[in-house]
Every structure is written in structure tokens, then in C-alpha cells.
C-alpha positions in Angstrom: 27.5 -46.4 -42.1 27.8 -43.0 -43.7 25.0 -41.4 -45.6 25.7 -39.8 -49.0 25.6 -36.0 -48.8 23.0 -35.7 -51.6 20.5 -38.2 -50.4 17.0 -36.6 -50.1 18.0 -33.4 -51.8 16.4 -32.4 -55.1 18.6 -32.2 -58.2 18.9 -28.7 -59.7 16.6 -28.1 -62.7 18.0 -27.9 -66.1 17.8 -24.5 -67.6 16.8 -23.6 -71.2 19.6 -22.8 -73.5 18.6 -19.1 -74.0 17.8 -17.2 -70.8 14.3 -15.6 -70.8 12.9 -18.0 -73.4 10.8 -20.1 -71.1 7.7 -19.2 -69.1 9.4 -20.2 -65.8 12.2 -17.7 -66.3 9.8 -15.0 -67.3 8.0 -15.8 -64.0 4.5 -16.1 -65.6 3.4 -19.2 -63.9 1.6 -19.4 -60.6 3.8 -20.7 -57.8 3.7 -24.4 -57.2 2.6 -25.2 -60.8 5.1 -26.6 -63.1 4.7 -27.3 -66.9 5.0 -30.8 -68.2 8.1 -30.0 -70.2 10.2 -28.9 -67.1 12.9 -31.5 -67.5 12.7 -31.7 -71.3 13.9 -28.2 -72.3 16.7 -29.5 -74.7 14.2 -31.8 -76.4 11.7 -29.0 -77.1 14.4 -26.6 -78.5 16.6 -29.1 -80.5 15.0 -32.5 -81.0 11.6 -31.6 -82.4 12.4 -32.0 -86.1 11.6 -35.7 -86.3 7.9 -36.4 -87.0 7.7 -39.1 -84.4 9.3 -36.8 -81.8 6.8 -34.0 -82.7 3.9 -36.4 -81.9 5.4 -37.3 -78.5 6.0 -33.7 -77.7 2.5 -32.7 -78.8 1.1 -35.4 -76.4 3.2 -34.0 -73.6 1.8 -30.5 -74.3 -1.7 -31.8 -74.5 -1.6 -33.0 -70.9 0.1 -29.9 -69.5 -1.6 -28.0 -66.7 -0.4 -24.6 -68.1 -1.1 -25.2 -71.8 -3.2 -22.0 -72.1 -0.6 -19.8 -70.6 2.1 -21.4 -72.8 0.1 -20.8 -76.0 -0.4 -17.1 -75.2 3.3 -16.7 -74.2 4.6 -18.5 -77.3 2.4 -16.5 -79.6 3.3 -13.1 -78.2 7.1 -13.8 -77.7 9.8 -15.2 -79.9 10.2 -18.7 -78.7 12.7 -21.1 -80.3 11.7 -24.7 -81.1 8.6 -26.6 -80.3 6.3 -24.8 -77.9 2.7 -25.0 -76.8 2.1 -28.1 -78.9 3.1 -26.3 -82.1 6.1 -25.9 -84.4 7.4 -22.4 -85.2 5.6 -22.6 -88.6 2.3 -23.6 -87.0 2.7 -20.7 -84.5 3.2 -18.2 -87.3 0.1 -19.5 -89.1 -1.9 -19.0 -85.9 -0.5 -15.5 -85.4 -1.5 -14.5 -89.0 -5.0 -15.8 -88.5 -5.4 -13.9 -85.2 -4.1 -10.7 -86.8 -6.5 -11.1 -89.7 -9.4 -11.6 -87.4 -8.5 -8.7 -85.2 -10.1 -6.1 -87.4 -13.3 -6.7 -89.5 -15.7 -4.1 -91.0 -19.2 -4.2 -92.1 -19.7 -5.1 -95.7 -22.1 -2.2 -96.3 -21.4 0.8 -94.0 -17.7 -0.1 -93.2 -18.1 0.2 -89.4 -15.9 -1.8 -87.2 -17.5 -5.2 -86.2 -14.4 -6.8 -84.6 -16.1 -7.0 -81.2 -19.1 -8.9 -82.5 -19.2 -12.6 -82.0 -19.4 -15.1 -84.8 -18.5 -15.0 -88.4 -20.7 -12.0 -89.3 -20.1 -9.7 -92.3 -22.6 -7.0 -91.4 -23.2 -4.9 -88.3 -27.0 -5.1 -88.5 -29.8 -6.7 -90.3 -30.5 -3.5 -92.2 -26.9 -3.4 -93.6 -27.3 -7.0 -94.7 -30.5 -6.3 -96.5 -29.0 -3.2 -98.2 -26.0 -5.1 -99.3 -28.2 -8.0 -100.7 -30.5 -5.5 -102.5 -27.5 -3.7 -104.0 -26.0 -6.9 -105.2 -29.3 -8.0 -106.7 -29.8 -4.7 -108.5 -26.3 -4.7 -109.9 -26.8 -8.2 -111.2 -30.0 -7.1 -113.0 -28.1 -4.1 -114.7 -25.4 -6.5 -115.9 -28.0 -8.9 -117.4 -29.9 -6.1 -119.1 
């Protein structure tokens, strides 16, 4: 009895349509860890337009072990199709929000407060009080 020549061998992986568009081809993944979308490259680039398919793809992305790396890669590089659980339109929206939050300044003294945590508008309590007082005084002038 002869054994088939391909028994026990792994099938070659399918490549994405455009070279350099996946994280695997860019070699950004740690060795031994594969994304959940490894065998679904065509579905992620072409078949994501249907709402039902987007939900399925989003569920696949939600359980992926490299979702964080995929999100950062897809936001910094031009990736075609559905990636990191987001459509191209959703990725653009996230990029715009990130760029808008990248630089913030104090509402009173105009110093950079980008590095401060939270949703603060002033660099210190003194600047907050000064801005509040100035606003209160300008309201009094308008009323008078």
C-alpha cells in the first residue's frame, strides 16, 4: 500500500493579495503566534462589505491573540479592507480622534497639556480659577 506524498505535510499558507499589507509579511509578530485571520485573507480584503459578514469578521478579530498589534499596525499603515475589527471608515475616524487628542493646550496660559492624564482643560488649579474668574467678570460687563 503506497502512502500519498503529501500526507502529514502542512499546506502552504495563502498570501494576501498585496505584498506587505499584512502584519505577517511585515514580520511584526512574535514567532509562533498567528493571528486568527491567517487563512481568511481574501475575506478580510474583499468580502467585508456585507453587514452580516462584518459582524462575523469583527467576532474573529475580537478573539485574536494579536489584536493590539493589529490595531496599531492598521492605524499607522495603509491597510486595505477590514482590519483590526474595523472598516476603513472606522479606522479613519479613530485616526482623526487620535490626532486631535495628540495636542492640547491650557485654556488660560496656553501651555501644552498633552501629557496630562484625563480630560483636563487647564494645566493647574490656578489657571482654572483664573479662567473661571475672567469668564465671570466678562459676563458681568455684558450684563451691565
